C-alpha positions in Angstrom: 17.1 161.4 -26.9 17.0 158.4 -29.3 18.9 158.5 -32.5 16.7 157.7 -35.5 18.2 155.1 -37.8 18.9 156.4 -41.3 17.8 154.4 -44.3 20.7 153.1 -46.3 20.4 153.3 -50.0 22.9 150.6 -50.3 20.3 147.9 -49.6 18.2 149.3 -52.4 21.1 149.2 -54.8 22.0 145.7 -53.8 18.3 144.6 -54.3 18.4 146.2 -57.8 21.6 144.3 -58.6 20.0 141.0 -57.6 16.9 141.7 -59.7 19.2 142.5 -62.7 21.1 139.3 -62.2 18.0 137.2 -62.1 16.6 139.1 -65.1 19.7 138.4 -67.1 19.5 134.7 -66.3 15.9 134.5 -67.4 16.7 136.5 -70.5 19.4 134.0 -71.4 17.2 131.0 -70.6 14.1 132.0 -72.5 15.1 134.4 -75.2 18.5 132.9 -76.1 20.5 136.0 -76.7 24.2 136.1 -77.4 26.5 134.9 -74.6 28.7 138.0 -74.8 25.7 140.3 -74.2 24.7 138.3 -71.1 28.2 138.4 -69.7 28.3 142.1 -70.1 24.9 142.5 -68.4 26.0 140.2 -65.5 29.2 142.2 -65.1 27.3 145.4 -64.8 24.9 143.8 -62.3 27.9 142.6 -60.2 29.5 146.0 -60.3 26.3 147.6 -59.1 26.1 145.1 -56.3 29.6 145.8 -55.2 28.8 149.5 -55.2 25.8 148.8 -53.0 28.0 146.9 -50.5 30.3 149.9 -50.4 27.3 152.2 -49.7 26.2 150.0 -46.9 29.6 149.9 -45.3 30.1 153.7 -45.8 26.7 154.4 -44.1 27.5 152.0 -41.3 30.7 153.8 -40.3 29.5 157.4 -40.8 
């Protein structure tokens, strides 16, 4: 019997993180918001991306 491959939500989380990083870059480029606000948004996006990578590795070994 074939084992069905389970969808990993880590890929979705990682994709959302990349979209947030690109959105923050475009926000800074076109709207010219404060630097500190953009750094905070990018930090949250990177943390979400790291969480997505942890989800992918957790699902790969379980």
